[in-house]
N, C-alpha and C positions, 0 to 999 in steps of 0.2 A: 329342296339340296339336302336335308337331313339325310334322305332314302339315298343319295347319289354313291355312296361308298357301299352300302347295303347291296344294292341294286349289279354294280360292277362285280360283287363277291358273288351274288349270285349267278350272274352273267358266266363269270368264269367255270363256275361250278355245272352250271347247264353244259356249257360248251365241253367241257370236260368227259360230262355223261355221253353227249350225243357223240364224241368220238369214238367212245367205247361199244357203242351199238354195232354189231357186225350189219354190214350191207345186205347179206342174206334174210335179215328181218323186216327190210322192206316189202311190204304186201301187197301193193297196188299202184297203179300210175296216178301219179299226180293230177287231181280234176281241175277242170278249166275254174280260172277266178273271175269273179267270186263266184262260190257256190251257191245257189240258190237253196236256202234253207226255210223249213217250218220246223215250228218248236211248240210240241204237244205235250202238255204240262198238267201235274194235278198241285199246282202252285199254292202253298199254303200248307200242305201236310209236314214238309220237311224242307230243311233251309238249303238242300242242295240244289234245288230247283231255281233259287235266287241268284246263287253263284253262277249257274251255269247261264242263266240269263244274261248276266254279267258279262260273263267269259264271250256270250254271243256278240253283244257290242263293241267290246273289243276286237275280236274278231274279224267285225265288219267295219269299223274304224280303220283296220291295218289292209283292207280291202281283199281278204279272205272269203267272206262269207258276205250275201245279202238276205237279210231276215225278212222274209216273205208275208209271214202271219205268226200269231202265238194263238193256239187253242190250247183250252183250259178242260181236264176233266175233272176238278174239284167243284162239285155243284155247290157254291156258295158264292154269293154276288159280289164281295170284296175280294176275292181271286182276280175278277177282272180288272176291278179299280188297282189294285195294288201293283198288277202287271203292267198297266197304262202309267202307274207313277214312275215304275222301274223305267220304265221305257222312255218316258217323257226325262226324266234323270239325265238319261244318256243323249238326249236330243231326237229322240225317235218317237215321237207321241201319234205320230200319223201311221203305226205300224198296226193291220186290222188284228183285231182279237174276236175269238169266237169262243161260245160259250156252249153247255151243255146242259139239260135236265134229266140227270139220271138218278137224283135223290141219294146217289154216292159221296159221302164225307161230306155232309152239306154243313158241317161245324167251320165256324170262323178260322181257326186257326191260330196260332200264337202272334203270326206278326203281320197278317194281313191288314189286321186294323191300323197300320201304319199310313194307309191310303185315308184313313180319316183324321190323323194327327195333324193338330193346329196350334202354331204359337203365334200368339197376339192376335188371334183370329184368322189368320192365315193359313192354309193348308201348308205344311211341313214338305210335302213333296208335291208340288201342283201336278195336276193331271186335268182332263177335261171329261174322262168317264165316271163321273161322281154318281151317275144312275147307270147302274149295270143293266137296265133293263132296254137299254139303249144296243146293246152289244147283241148283235146276230149270231144264228147257231153256229156250232164250228164246222158242221158240215157245210154249209153255205160258205163260210170263209176259207174251207179248204176246197171247196170244187173252182171258188173265184181263183184263189193261188195257183192251183193246178193248171186251169184252164188257159191261164195268161203267161204261163211259163213255155219255154222250148222244151222238146220231146227230150226223155230218157236226162234230166238236168237237175231234177230236184232230190234232195237229201232230208228226209224226214228225220228229225230226234223226236222220239217219242220216250219221255222220261216218267210218265204217268200209267193210268190204266189203259187199256185198251179201245175205251168205250169209242171215242171219237172216230177212230181208224176202221173201227169195226163198222159203226153206224154209215161211215163213207165207202165204203165197200157195197154195203145195199142200197145207197141211192141211186133214186132213176135219172133218166136224162131229165133235163129242166132248161129253164130259160138262160141257165149259165152256159151249159155244154149241151151237144146232143149224146154224149158219151155215158154212160151209165159209171159208178164212182168205181167200179172195178176196172172199167177199161181206161177213165180217166188215169186212174193209177198204173197201169200199166202201161200207158204212153208217154206218161210225163215223168215218172219218179224213178229214179236211178238206184236210191239204196234207202231202206229203211233202218236207221240205227238206233237200235230198242235198248233200255233200260228195263229188263224185265226177267224173272225167274231166277234160277239157280244152278249151276254145272259142276260143283265141287261140292262136297260135304261141309258143313258150316260147324266150328265148335258149339258147343252148349253143355253147360255143366259136366264139364271133363268128357265130355263125349263128342265123336264125330258124327253128325246127325242129316239127314235129308232136310233142306230148307224149301219150305212153301212160300215164295217171294210175295211181299205185300202189294205190289203193284198188279201181279197176277190173279192172287186171292181175291182182292176187291171187285172185280170182274171177271170172273171166269169165263162165262160165256163169250165174252168179247174177246179175250187172250186167246180162247181156242177157234173163235172164227179169224183172228191175225194169224195165228200160227198155221191154220190150215187153206185159207184162201188166199192170202197175200201173194200179189202175183210178182211181185221183184226180190231180190236178193233182200236176206235180213241177216244184219250183222246182231247179235246177242250181247248185251254187257251184263253178265250174271252178277247176283249179290255179293260174290265173294271177291269180285272187281274193284268196286267201291269201299268195301268194307277194309280192301289191305291198301287204299290210299287215304289218309285220315287227312282233312285241309288243318295245316298246323295254326293253333289258335292266336300264335304269336301275329301272324299276318292280320287278323281282325283287330287286333290292339294296335298295329303300327302302320300297318300300309294304307287305311283309307282314311287318315287323318288329314287329307290335304282338304278336305270341307267339315264343316262342322257337325254336319247330320249327312251320313250315306247310307241308303235303303239296304244296302247288302249286309254290313257290319250292324246295323241297327237289329234288322232280322236275325242273324244269326246271333246275336247276345240275348235277343227275346226268344229264340227257341231254345238253346240249351248255351248258356254263358259260358265264357273262358272261365278256368283253363279247359274245356271240352273241344279236342279235338273232332270235328264231325265226319264222319265219312263221307266221301264223294263221288255217290253213285252216278248222278245225272251228267255230272261235267264229263264223264268218260265217255259216253254216246254221242256228246255233242263234239268233244274234240276227236273222237274216229271218224265221223262224220265229215266233218270239214279237213281233217288231215290222216286219209286213210292210210297214205305211201311213206310217211315219215318214221316208222317203226316205234310208235308209243307201246304199242302192242302187238302180240303173235294173234294168229288165227288158228282154230280149230279146224280141222278136215270139214268138208263140205259133208251136209247131212239135213236131217229135218229135226226140228224142235217138235214134241208133243206136249199139249198141256191136258192133264190128266185131270179127271172129276173133282179132285180134291185141291186142285192148284199146282201140284207137284210139275215140275218141266222135265222132259226125260229129251236124250237127244241118240240119235241113230245115224251113224254114219251111212253116207251112199254118194256114190262118185257122182249123181245128177241132182243131189239135194241143194236147195236154194237159200240154206242154211247155215252160218257159222257162228262162233262164240268168241270173244275176246279172251287172252290169256295173256299173264303178264309174269314177267321175271324181275330179280330183286334191281338189276342194272335199269330197267323200265321204269320200275316203279319209284325209285328216287327221281329220275328224269321226268317222269311224269307229275309228280307232285310240284317240282318247282314251276313246272309249265301252267300247271292249274292256277299256282297261285300269283304268278305274273300276270296271266290274263284277268282272271277274276279281279283282280286289284289295279287294273291299268285306269286311269282316268279317264272320264269322258272326251273325245274329241271336241276342241273349241271351234 
């Protein structure tokens, strides 16, 4: 009840900003609800992945999406356990989780250790994926999720490396589906919403410089294959987008206190504690994937993204290109931050 006046104020602020968004910024038709969603993440390398996962569960509780699976590109066993712990916290412990064996970022990370945190001998965040060796491969999970979906319906939010999706494209027909991975993607996927690359120069040491973005440079061959061979539309959320929408740390301190221990808030604090306002790169790809029609972002012209040998992403405009990237103005930025805060901090559905 203490949050109720604050919620009213925030709702009023959001509504005023919604009214300020011109109708011509609506960029797509409303997708059929709920949107079938796959979340591909390097959870453990930054805390925005965790906030994005919490946001997905809020969107599912509202009937806006259906989380089909989570696949992980961080090659550390606790990444899967922590993901299962978060899913279980939101009442979705049965969501399939797939893992990779790539050797990329094998470190535990600052907050995945919460999967093993105990109070009085009991797991603080109960889950049953305590032995990550139980988890199937990401490609297997992706193929199963896609094979069971309606044609041209699935949105994939990739917010880590391109490892899993590149491997999916290369996968052969099998007992799961007579289609190859590329054929499955072409038949089942509607949109790939990816947090990767950079499409504006980034300030560094007083200069504006080209930025070679982390999700790309950690697996450049996979990112190149994704950019070259992915057969459906891709919308890229560049580094500059998430950088410009920092998550207000006051939300971490105030909005998650409806329970004694919250995995999102504790992960945030372990990663970089308040008063740090962490950029929200990964949340933007999830929000666009579920709400492409609500004017949270503008889009570039159509074109093609190329990943260079050093990881630099470049964009070439072309009328028949399958790629676009997100753009953001000041009105959208303010509206977006409030949306991300309210969705990420929404309590689990009882």
